[in-house]
C-alpha atoms as one frame of an Amber mdcrd trajectory, in Angstrom:
protein
   0.000   0.000   0.000   2.814   2.413   0.848   4.652   1.665  -2.392   1.554
   2.235  -4.472   0.457   5.391  -2.684   3.893   6.991  -2.340   4.717   6.350
  -5.985   1.421   7.949  -7.059   1.279  10.868  -4.625   4.795  11.353  -3.367
   6.049  10.891   0.177   4.774  14.159   1.655   1.294  13.864   0.175   0.819
  10.321   1.457  -0.496  10.219   4.987   0.043   7.422   7.471  -3.723   7.183
   8.048  -4.351   6.627   4.344  -1.628   3.977   4.132  -3.062   2.151   7.129
  -6.597   2.251   5.701  -5.373   0.946   2.345  -3.321  -1.801   4.009  -6.070
  -2.715   6.458  -3.894  -2.242   9.547  -3.999   0.010  12.578  -1.579   2.902
  12.851   0.118   1.452  15.916   1.084  -1.634  13.888   2.814   0.561  11.320
   4.732   2.401  14.025   5.543  -0.860  15.810   7.125  -2.365  12.685   8.694
   0.717  11.087   9.042   3.302  13.864   7.950   6.217  11.686   6.776   7.186
   8.243  10.437   7.648   7.298  11.164   4.099   8.528   8.353   2.840   6.320
   9.835   4.751   3.380  13.224   3.145   4.019  11.597  -0.322   4.013   9.706
   0.470   0.801  12.890   1.710  -0.863  14.730  -1.452   0.204  11.974  -3.631
  -1.275  11.959  -1.659  -4.514  15.720  -1.809  -4.708  15.867  -5.588  -4.244
  13.179  -6.199  -6.861  14.717  -3.744  -9.319  18.312  -4.964  -8.911  17.225
  -8.615  -9.090  15.424  -7.882 -12.355  18.551  -6.228 -13.779  20.698  -9.180
 -12.699  18.255 -11.661 -14.232  18.507  -9.850 -17.555  22.193 -10.728 -17.816
  22.345 -14.009 -19.737  25.841 -15.512 -19.991  24.811 -17.886 -22.817  24.604
 -17.254 -26.523  26.510 -14.919 -28.802  27.501 -11.488 -27.388  24.888  -9.656
 -29.445  22.168 -12.031 -28.227  23.306 -11.431 -24.643  23.163  -7.655 -25.161
  19.676  -7.946 -26.654  18.596 -10.066 -23.684  19.971  -7.491 -21.228  18.179
  -4.640 -23.028  14.958  -6.661 -23.055  15.337  -7.028 -19.279  15.739  -3.274
 -18.858  12.691  -2.671 -21.033  10.749  -5.217 -18.987  11.496  -3.231 -15.815
  10.320  -0.044 -17.478   7.104  -1.682 -18.681   6.220  -3.814 -15.657   7.607
  -1.798 -12.750   6.921   1.832 -13.608   5.820   2.609 -10.072   9.204   1.436
  -8.760  11.061   3.877 -10.950   8.483   6.583 -10.281   8.924   6.137  -6.520
  12.718   6.263  -6.730  12.638   9.394  -8.856   9.952  11.114  -6.768  11.796
  10.416  -3.503  15.000  11.653  -5.109  13.342  14.907  -6.152  11.274  15.362
  -3.008  13.576  14.208  -0.225  17.220  14.089  -1.306  18.066  17.650  -0.255
  16.377  17.476   3.134  16.809  13.842   4.166  20.372  12.459   4.205  19.106
   8.920   4.907  16.902   8.909   1.801  19.729  10.419  -0.239  22.169   7.769
   0.947  19.654   4.983   0.337  18.948   6.227  -3.179  22.658   6.607  -3.876
  23.202   3.009  -2.802  20.291   1.814  -4.981  21.575   3.614  -8.073  25.114
   2.331  -7.420  23.815  -1.243  -7.114  21.808  -0.835 -10.322  24.860   0.523
 -12.152  27.021  -2.302 -10.823  24.433  -4.894 -11.901  24.331  -3.384 -15.393
  28.117  -3.235 -15.514  28.400  -6.916 -14.560  25.793  -7.713 -17.199  27.903
  -5.905 -19.798  30.976  -7.821 -18.630  29.041 -11.073 -19.044  27.918  -9.929
 -22.492  31.479  -9.181 -23.592  33.055 -12.060 -21.732  35.547  -9.622 -20.217
  35.897  -6.495 -18.156  37.184  -3.347 -19.802  37.560   0.219 -18.554  34.532
   2.403 -19.172  31.781  -0.178 -18.654  30.699   1.677 -15.520  30.151   4.816
 -17.622  28.162   2.826 -20.189  26.025   1.393 -17.378  25.504   4.909 -15.970
  24.396   6.116 -19.395  21.971   3.213 -19.777  20.513   3.964 -16.341  20.137
   7.622 -17.249  18.296   6.673 -20.433  16.032   4.341 -18.481  15.258   7.056
 -15.930  14.562   9.532 -18.713  12.254   7.038 -20.411  10.423   6.504 -17.113
   9.906  10.262 -16.731   8.774  10.605 -20.328   6.396   7.672 -19.936   4.807
   9.467 -16.992   4.508  12.758 -18.860   3.463  11.440 -22.264   2.582   7.742
 -22.070   1.080   7.617 -25.558   3.930   9.545 -27.189   6.751   7.248 -26.059
   7.538   4.596 -28.676   9.467   1.982 -26.677  10.398  -0.022 -29.780  12.036
   3.010 -31.337  13.638   4.092 -28.057  15.192   0.698 -27.392  16.433   0.448
 -30.978  18.346   3.668 -30.315  19.518   2.541 -26.875  20.843  -0.669 -28.451
  22.660   1.298 -31.144  24.116   3.670 -28.556  25.205   0.756 -26.332  27.006
  -0.850 -29.285  28.784   2.413 -30.129  29.821   2.959 -26.506  31.040  -0.639
 -26.155  32.997  -0.379 -29.409  34.597   2.873 -28.226  35.465   1.411 -24.806
  37.025  -1.659 -26.411  39.105   0.489 -28.789  40.287   2.702 -25.909  41.193
  -0.417 -23.920  43.262  -1.659 -26.846  41.283  -4.843 -27.346  40.081  -3.894
 -30.823  36.599  -3.159 -32.039  33.670  -5.108 -30.680  33.365  -6.982 -33.962
  31.928  -9.911 -32.023  28.917  -7.725 -31.343
């Protein structure tokens, strides 16, 4: 109930009474388990983070040709965007609403984004069958594109063509991987 309501309304606009009514629990139970509304937010963020990071990790497939593995990873990212929009919406809304005033939320969000980047980076390493410098930057760029797509999907759900967007993300990923491999001196990513 808290995840759904906070992702729709934001943290500040979601009252404890409303959460308790939606969840069918008494307010004292919420405070007993979480201590405060902020404690509940921390638990919600942890849940979102585990689900989101697990989904990213599952999208890394170490079998098949490198290009097939990249396509599988991008399909996993798209799946998150399509099936878990409220997760991304919550992370972004908490970031915008609370990061300047709440160091705990800021630190939690920083940890979540770092874990997501690391999961994407490891997925890229699995795709390439090696680690090369710059994969962290490629993962950061892919995360930024995913966050931008989530924001755009909220603002203009009918205008966002995910097929077209992910065709461009794939092309950009290939160009970035090729550049990173050249800079690392391992040649072009001809295998991709």
